C-alpha atoms as one frame of an Amber mdcrd trajectory, in Angstrom:
protein
   0.000   0.000   0.000   1.173   3.544  -0.677  -0.362   6.751   0.560   0.668
   9.616  -1.730   0.154  12.686   0.420   2.039  15.446  -1.350   5.678  14.399
  -1.668   6.882  13.407  -5.117  10.231  11.758  -4.465  11.401   8.306  -5.510
  10.949   6.906  -2.035   7.190   7.167  -2.373   7.258   5.389  -5.709   9.115
   2.515  -4.076   6.760   2.427  -1.069   3.841   0.940  -2.982   3.284  -2.613
  -1.768   1.045  -5.410  -2.979  -2.201  -5.739  -1.068  -2.852  -8.928   0.856
  -4.098 -11.709  -1.458  -7.870 -11.992  -1.344  -8.497 -15.433  -2.837  -6.850
 -18.747  -2.132  -6.907 -20.067  -5.678  -6.837 -18.486  -9.112  -9.370 -20.984
 -10.396 -11.943 -19.913  -7.824 -11.419 -16.288  -8.756 -11.714 -17.065 -12.457
 -14.984 -18.855 -11.888 -16.450 -15.955  -9.987 -15.263 -13.475 -12.629 -17.024
 -15.398 -15.392 -20.280 -15.292 -13.434 -20.116 -11.507 -12.909 -22.423 -11.141
  -9.926 -23.255  -8.308  -7.550 -21.118  -8.817  -4.447 -23.054  -7.110  -1.656
 -26.057  -5.071  -0.648 -29.664  -5.270  -1.820 -28.874  -7.207  -5.002 -26.187
  -9.457  -3.580 -25.737 -12.568  -5.714 -27.681 -11.241  -8.695 -26.019 -12.116
 -11.995 -25.077  -9.452 -14.546 -25.004 -10.030 -18.290 -21.669  -9.930 -20.106
 -21.468 -10.546 -23.847 -17.841 -11.737 -23.790 -16.641  -9.112 -26.263 -12.865
  -8.584 -25.745 -13.462  -4.836 -26.172 -14.773  -4.948 -22.604 -12.501  -5.910
 -19.696 -14.698  -6.603 -16.671 -12.909  -5.841 -13.413 -11.900  -9.019 -11.610
 -14.216 -10.088  -8.815 -11.447  -9.923  -6.210 -10.527  -6.356  -7.212 -14.140
  -5.170  -7.130 -14.558  -6.840  -3.749 -11.390  -5.151  -2.457 -12.554  -1.736
  -3.663 -15.883  -1.959  -1.877 -14.156  -3.179   1.264 -11.912  -0.099   1.133
 -14.641   2.451   0.528 -16.903   0.694   3.027 -20.114   2.713   3.456 -19.150
   5.451   0.975 -21.831   4.266  -1.454 -24.784   5.128   0.754 -26.517   8.368
  -0.210 -23.981   9.337  -2.881 -24.412   9.680  -6.628 -22.301   7.072  -8.410
 -20.627   7.907 -11.732 -19.323   4.933 -13.692 -16.965   6.188 -16.408 -15.998
   3.598 -19.057 -18.880   1.655 -17.508 -18.763  -1.580 -19.520 -21.303  -3.947
 -17.977 -22.004  -1.379 -15.255 -20.811  -3.684 -12.485 -19.259  -0.879 -10.415
 -22.146   1.563 -10.611 -24.707  -1.183 -10.092 -22.742  -2.453  -7.090 -22.910
   1.078  -5.655 -26.677   1.191  -6.228 -26.990  -2.179  -4.511 -25.177  -0.698
  -1.517 -27.380   2.367  -1.177 -26.262   4.949  -3.727 -29.057   7.448  -4.376
 -28.517   7.362  -8.130 -25.971   6.544 -10.822 -24.754   7.894 -14.143 -23.212
   5.372 -16.534 -20.942   6.481 -19.406 -20.262   3.858 -22.087 -19.259   4.619
 -25.676 -19.334   1.086 -27.167 -22.915   0.635 -28.419 -23.214  -3.194 -28.079
 -21.864  -2.955 -24.521 -24.227  -0.098 -23.707 -27.124  -2.332 -24.753 -25.946
  -5.032 -22.343 -25.620  -2.409 -19.591 -29.156  -1.230 -20.330 -30.367  -4.816
 -19.882 -28.504  -5.100 -16.555 -30.131  -1.890 -15.319 -33.560  -3.184 -16.314
 -32.970  -6.639 -14.802 -32.191  -5.102 -11.403 -35.149  -2.733 -11.643 -33.088
   0.415 -11.014 -34.073   2.348 -14.125 -35.549   5.114 -11.970 -32.157   5.702
 -10.330 -29.877   5.138 -13.319 -28.978   7.283 -16.317 -27.094   5.705 -19.218
 -25.254   7.961 -21.668 -23.794   6.396 -24.815 -20.856   8.704 -25.347 -17.118
   9.060 -24.761 -16.100   9.671 -21.156 -13.553  12.213 -22.381 -16.187  14.134
 -24.351 -18.682  13.954 -21.494 -16.182  15.429 -19.046 -15.454  18.356 -21.350
 -18.974  19.016 -22.638 -21.486  17.985 -19.974 -19.684  17.827 -16.642 -19.052
  21.606 -16.373 -22.618  22.484 -17.420 -25.196  22.872 -14.674 -28.155  20.612
 -15.370 -26.331  18.529 -17.981 -23.975  16.787 -15.577 -24.724  14.672 -12.498
 -26.550  16.217  -9.500 -24.395  18.422  -7.300 -26.557  18.371  -4.186 -24.798
  15.291  -2.828 -21.219  13.892  -2.932 -20.181  11.688  -5.832 -18.612   8.241
  -5.901 -16.757   8.148  -9.219 -15.367   4.970 -10.797 -12.785   5.208 -13.573
 -11.753   1.845 -15.011 -10.716   2.336 -18.655  -8.587   0.037 -20.813  -5.143
   0.010 -19.218  -3.502   1.229 -22.435  -5.353   4.545 -22.098  -3.023   5.426
 -19.228  -0.114   5.301 -21.714  -1.557   6.079 -25.134  -3.915   8.802 -23.863
  -2.125   9.771 -20.666  -2.707  13.523 -20.990  -6.417  12.986 -21.623  -6.655
  10.678 -18.623  -4.981  13.212 -16.324  -7.234  15.966 -17.661 -10.317  13.804
 -17.105  -9.382  13.115 -13.478  -8.671  16.803 -12.908 -12.013  17.778 -14.446
 -13.828  15.396 -12.124 -12.075  16.844  -9.081 -12.759  20.407 -10.206 -16.516
  19.915 -10.525 -17.253  17.281  -7.876 -19.022  18.289  -4.652 -17.040  18.340
  -1.420 -16.136  14.956   0.141 -16.571  13.133  -3.179 -14.536   9.958  -3.708
 -12.802   8.854  -6.911 -11.763   5.229  -7.503  -9.324   4.565 -10.358  -8.273
   1.154 -11.648  -5.060   1.208 -13.685  -1.951  -0.897 -13.965   1.584  -0.133
 -12.787   2.248   2.267 -15.656   0.073   5.030 -14.185   1.548   7.472 -11.667
  -1.012   9.122  -9.395   1.418  11.680  -7.974   0.957  14.411 -10.629  -2.602
  14.791  -9.330  -1.513  15.622  -5.779  -2.216  19.247  -4.898  -4.866  19.593
  -7.609  -7.929  19.143  -5.404  -6.802  15.676  -4.293  -5.023  15.856  -0.933
  -3.832  12.248  -1.083  -4.177   8.932  -2.913  -4.446   5.553  -1.239  -2.821
   3.256  -3.817  -2.910  -0.546  -3.618  -1.829  -3.326  -5.962  -3.881  -6.358
  -6.926  -1.604  -7.497  -9.727  -1.910  -6.681 -12.540  -4.400  -4.062 -11.326
  -3.455  -0.977  -9.325  -6.296   0.745  -7.474  -6.086   4.363  -6.364  -8.663
   6.008  -4.107  -8.685   9.807  -4.026 -10.826  11.766  -1.593 -11.779  15.412
  -1.891 -11.825  17.599   1.223
């Protein structure tokens, strides 16, 4: 675990440690990943649809479980925003655990259709808004506009789990997206980012984010940023 709280020296980069293993066997984890179920809350155990398209990389069950263990009760009463939503597993998990509403951003049309079916299957259409658009475009066009973006009368719980290559091939856009979220999010909002080891969270320190709690679940790296 590493807690990036302002310093940007090499010692902090070396301080990141793997999180404690969560599952005893890889085969068990693989089986649970293929099922893609809600882990906790109102819809615990409910299965989500996944079309198997390699364009979509569903977050591993153990990583999703670890994230919701770390953020604990942060879902309750917040508005969840699931950028690069895929099947919607993160935003739907937040709704299962008491989020007041959720905005899902998914550009890939076939995947958005699957997400729409998952929303309908759980019966949360009245609390969910699905936008079929680019997360980068949404952050530039809609997020800054009052009424077009998510509600600002309650803190947000933002999930950002794009293809890992975006953190290299589109690194400037990714940093700008995370800065835009911090700039417009209500106080005490929480941002959860899933990357791999190629992404450095430290350039974001001092730009709204006071610190990042960074943990490794190889090959995933999860960073949790909290706004004051």
